[in-house]
PLY file of the C-alpha trace (Angstrom):
ply
format ascii 1.0
element vertex 86
property float x
property float y
property float z
element edge 85
property int vertex1
property int vertex2
end_header
-12.01 10.46 8.19
-13.37 7.20 7.57
-16.76 6.32 8.70
-18.93 3.08 9.03
-22.63 3.50 8.16
-24.88 1.71 10.36
-28.53 1.53 11.21
-30.52 0.43 14.27
-34.13 0.05 14.76
-35.88 2.44 17.45
-39.75 2.84 18.28
-41.11 6.21 17.61
-43.00 8.53 19.80
-46.23 6.85 17.99
-45.01 3.50 18.85
-43.91 2.71 15.32
-40.79 0.87 14.52
-38.45 2.52 12.30
-34.72 2.38 10.90
-32.48 5.23 11.72
-28.89 5.86 9.89
-26.42 6.60 11.91
-22.36 7.14 11.35
-19.64 5.60 13.70
-15.94 6.77 13.22
-13.96 3.87 12.44
-11.33 2.87 15.05
-8.61 1.99 13.00
-8.90 3.42 9.39
-6.20 2.59 6.78
-3.41 -0.08 6.70
-1.45 -0.85 9.84
1.38 1.30 10.86
4.72 -0.06 9.72
7.55 -0.50 12.21
10.76 1.48 12.08
12.59 -1.62 10.52
9.97 -1.79 7.63
9.72 1.69 6.54
11.48 2.82 3.50
13.45 6.05 4.14
16.46 5.52 2.14
16.85 7.13 -1.37
19.27 5.74 -3.87
19.64 7.68 -7.03
21.06 5.97 -10.42
21.31 7.78 -13.69
20.64 5.30 -16.85
20.63 6.40 -20.53
17.40 6.01 -22.24
18.00 2.59 -23.64
18.89 1.31 -20.17
15.77 2.89 -18.51
13.60 1.29 -21.54
15.17 -2.17 -21.00
14.23 -2.11 -17.39
10.46 -0.49 -17.99
9.75 -3.37 -20.36
10.83 -5.87 -17.79
9.07 -4.19 -14.95
5.92 -4.15 -17.22
6.21 -8.02 -18.12
6.26 -8.32 -14.27
3.24 -6.17 -13.92
4.94 -3.80 -11.42
6.12 -0.46 -11.66
9.85 0.14 -12.37
10.86 1.27 -8.91
9.19 -1.73 -7.34
11.08 -3.71 -9.89
14.46 -2.02 -9.76
14.33 -2.45 -5.71
13.74 -6.00 -5.94
16.38 -6.84 -8.50
19.05 -4.63 -6.42
18.22 -6.29 -3.16
18.17 -9.69 -4.78
21.72 -9.15 -6.53
23.10 -7.74 -3.15
22.09 -10.82 -1.29
23.76 -13.07 -3.91
27.09 -11.10 -3.87
26.82 -11.19 0.07
26.16 -15.27 0.17
29.16 -15.83 -2.36
31.61 -13.90 -0.01
0 1
1 2
2 3
3 4
4 5
5 6
6 7
7 8
8 9
9 10
10 11
11 12
12 13
13 14
14 15
15 16
16 17
17 18
18 19
19 20
20 21
21 22
22 23
23 24
24 25
25 26
26 27
27 28
28 29
29 30
30 31
31 32
32 33
33 34
34 35
35 36
36 37
37 38
38 39
39 40
40 41
41 42
42 43
43 44
44 45
45 46
46 47
47 48
48 49
49 50
50 51
51 52
52 53
53 54
54 55
55 56
56 57
57 58
58 59
59 60
60 61
61 62
62 63
63 64
64 65
65 66
66 67
67 68
68 69
69 70
70 71
71 72
72 73
73 74
74 75
75 76
76 77
77 78
78 79
79 80
80 81
81 82
82 83
83 84
84 85
């Protein structure tokens, strides 16, 4: 659960002002829910040789991203280029 810590000023039973800490549960913690169209639910498995994987891993590292993100981006980009040539 996610909480938002806050405080308020109150008058105690002796007439003195004091701060009281309280916790409020956040209404919408976390990131927004993705639409059905934006959810990634399909899995593509590809077998690679160790050398192929090292090459992809090196390129992904240069782009400061992980292998799966780079591979997804490269595959989608190549597919869109193929589609536009037809």
